[in-house]
N, C-alpha and C positions, 0 to 999 in steps of 0.2 A: 503493500500500499504505500509506503514511503516512495518507492521508485517511480510509481506513477505521479505523485504530487510534484517531485523534482522534476520530471521531465516535461511536466504542463508549463512550467514557468518559464517566460520570456523576458528578456531584457530589451526593453526599448533604447534606441540611440541611433544616431545616425550612421547609416551603412553605406554611405558613399565616399569611397576612397579619396576624392579630389575634394572634399569638403574641409575645413578647418577643424570642425569637431567631429571628425570621424571616430566612430567609437568600434574598435575591435572587436570588443565582448557583445556588441549587441546581437540579437537573433530576431528582432523584429524594428523595421524602420519607424521611427519617430516623427518623420515629416518635419523635421526641425534643423535640416542641414544648413551651414551657414558657409559662405564663400567670401573670399577677399574681394576688395573694391577694383572696378575698372575705372580709369581714367582717361577721359577722351580729349584730345588737344587737337591743334592744327601745327603743321611745321612751315605754313607758307602765311605771309601777311595778306595776301589777297587771292584771289582765283578768278578764271574767266567763265562767264556763262555765254554762249552763243557768240563768242568773240569780244564781248563787251568786259572790261576790266572791272573788278568789285575789289573794295578794300574791306577787311575783316573788322576794322575799326568802325567804319561806316555801315557796313550791312553784316553784323554778327550773325552767326550761324546758329540755328535752333536744333537740338539734339533730340531725338525720340527714341524711347524704347518701347516697342510695339507701337501703340497709338497715343502713348502718353509722353507728353513734352517733359523732360527732365532737366532741362539746362539749357545755357547760351554760352557759346564759345565765342570769346570776343578778344583773345590774344594768340600769338603765335610763338612758339618753341622749336626753332629750327633744328637743334639736336635733341630734342625731347626734353620734357619737363623735369623728368628725373625726382621730383618733389610734389606728390599731389595736394599740397597747401597753396601753390603759386596761383595766382588769379587768372582769370580768364579761360579755364578749364572746365570740364563738368566731371564731376565724380559720382560714380554710381555703385551703390552697394547693392548686390543681386539679394532679392528676398529670400527667405528660407525656401530650399528646394528649387529656386529658379536656377537651374543650371544652364540651361540654353537662353541666351541674350540676344535677341534681334534688334537692331538697331538701325537708325538711319538720320542722316544729317540734311537738313533743308533750309533754303533762303528764300524771302521774299524779294523778287527782282524789282527794278524799278518799274515795269508795267502791272505789278501786283501780283504776277503768277509766282505759285511756289516752284522752286528748282530742287531737286534732291541732288545734293553734292556727293554723297557716300551713303554707303549702305553696308551691312555685313552682318554675320551670325558668328558669336564666339561662345565659347564654354567657360564659366567660372570657374575658378581653380584656388589653390591654398595660396596662391601668390597675387600681388597686385599687379593687373595687367594695363599696359599704356597701349592705346589705341589712336594713331593718327588717322582723322577723318580725310585729310589731303595734305 
């Protein structure tokens, strides 16, 4: 009888090895996995849309995760920021169990149209990721 009661016990924990709170002893997933942040930035001070130059300072880029706007990129770091506390970038912390992050960056052109400047899919992990949008 003791053997049956011990085999019925399940330890809940994060079972995703890529999560910061991975629990090696877990036998049942807690749906509470956590991942490091993702830092989105620009390497360029400007960009072109249909041959027209745009300045990042004048026309900042809006960043979306799925359909939700999560921030605005308004500065550039040619060699990468290296520090997520610097201004002008977007720092996004994936929600628990949000391992797949689909993002896109868009800007409103002078004619009022939205232009997609970059997009992608990444997978959250134990380390901070730096993603250049252009």
